[in-house]
C-alpha positions in Angstrom: -7.1 9.6 -12.8 -4.5 7.0 -12.1 -2.0 8.6 -14.4 -2.3 11.9 -12.5 -1.7 10.1 -9.2 1.4 8.3 -10.5 2.7 11.4 -12.3 2.4 13.5 -9.1 4.2 10.9 -7.0 7.1 10.8 -9.4 7.8 14.6 -8.9 9.8 15.7 -6.0 9.9 13.1 -3.2 7.5 10.7 -4.8 10.2 8.1 -5.5 10.6 7.7 -1.7 7.1 6.1 -1.5 5.9 2.6 -2.3 2.3 1.4 -2.7 1.8 -1.7 -0.7 -1.1 -4.2 -1.0 -1.9 -7.0 1.3 -4.5 -9.7 0.9 -6.5 -10.4 4.1 -8.9 -13.3 4.7 -12.2 -12.5 6.5 -12.6 -15.0 9.4 -16.4 -14.9 9.3 -17.1 -15.4 5.6 -13.8 -16.8 4.3 -13.7 -14.2 1.6 -10.5 -12.4 0.7 -10.2 -8.6 0.7 -7.3 -6.2 0.0 -5.8 -3.5 2.2 -3.6 -0.9 0.4 -1.6 2.2 1.3 1.2 4.4 0.2 4.1 4.4 2.7 7.7 5.5 2.8 10.2 3.0 1.4 11.8 2.5 4.9 8.4 1.7 6.5 7.2 -1.1 4.3 8.2 -4.0 6.6 6.6 -2.3 9.6 3.4 -1.7 7.6 3.1 -5.4 6.8 3.9 -6.4 10.4 1.3 -4.0 11.8 -1.4 -5.1 9.3 -1.1 -8.9 9.7 
């Protein structure tokens, strides 16, 4: 499945997107979790600022 996703992103305007992953600590349990998304290249810094 992952190969199909990557291959479809490389066609057309897919190179204008970036997959971002941020590690977030849960305040209640102290465990870490991950939040990920696919955003436009120009919006990466805004995504990290909004998800802090």
